[in-house]
N, C-alpha and C positions, 0 to 999 in steps of 0.2 A: 635439594635435588636436579642434578642434570640428567636431561632423556638424550642417551646420545642412538642417532637416528643415521643408517647407513643405507644405499640403495645402488645395488651392483648391477651396470646394465648393460648393454651393448647399446653404444651411441649411432643416435639416429634410426632405430628400431623402437627402441621403448622409449622414446620419448615423454608418450601418454604417461604410460608411469610415474614419470619425474614429476610432472605439472601435475598428477594426479599427488601423490607425494607433498610437494610442496602446498596445494589448496587443505589437502585433509590438516598439514600442520598450522597454519593462517587460521583458517575455520575455527580450529579447538583452540590455538591462542588468542584469539577473541572473547569465543562465550566463554573462556574459563579465566579471562584478562591474567593471562601471563605475558610479561615481558620477553624481549628475544634471545636473553641469555639462558631461558632454561632448557631450550632446545637445541641440540647442537647436530645441522643435516648433511649429512654429505654425501654427494653423489662419485660413485666411481667409474668412468664412462670407458670401455672398452671398447677398442676399433675392432667394426666387422673385417680390415684386413687383417688384422691377426687372432680371433677365436679361436678358427683352425689349430694354430700352433699351439694357443691354450690350454683348448681343450684337450689335443697329444701331448703335451706336457702335465696334465690333471692326470690323465692314463699312464704316467710314466715316460713317455718317448723324451725328445731330446731337443730344445729352442735353446734359445736366448738368454745369456745371465738374467741380462738387464727384466726380463722377465716371472721372473724368482719372486719377487717382492709381492707380485700380486696372486702370483700361483697359492703360496703358502697362506697368505688368507683368506685366498679361496678353501685351500684344505683343512684351516682352521674351523673354519665355519660349514664345514663339509658339505658345501654349494656346487653342484653338478649341473645345473642348468641356471638361465637368467632370465631376464630380472630374479632379483633374490633381495629382502627385504631384511635387515638386522636392525635389533633396536635392543638397546643397551648389554650386545654383547652376544643376543642370542636368535637363532634365526628363526623368524614368522614364517615367511612363506618363501619360494623359487618357484620359477617357474611362470608361464605366463598367465595365469590364474588370478594376478592382485587385482585385487577390487577393494573399494570404498570399506568397506566391512572388516 
């Protein structure tokens, strides 16, 4: 079974969460003797320059058409705050309360 992990984050603000998730993945893989192909990790970094536009679009406002793919993803997972962690298509947590637990 492949585990898909996706972290939505604000670039340069949430880097500590990115490093924390990567560290946890390495630790779990090492402890369980898993190979690299069992976990797929993707980080989606949203620029601080565009976060207000994206938030406005999430609330029904208008914005650039090229933002629609990320808007659709955020809506699909019902993400309203960043960072947000998705594991196997299920939102686990969102907001700045991410911890190793």
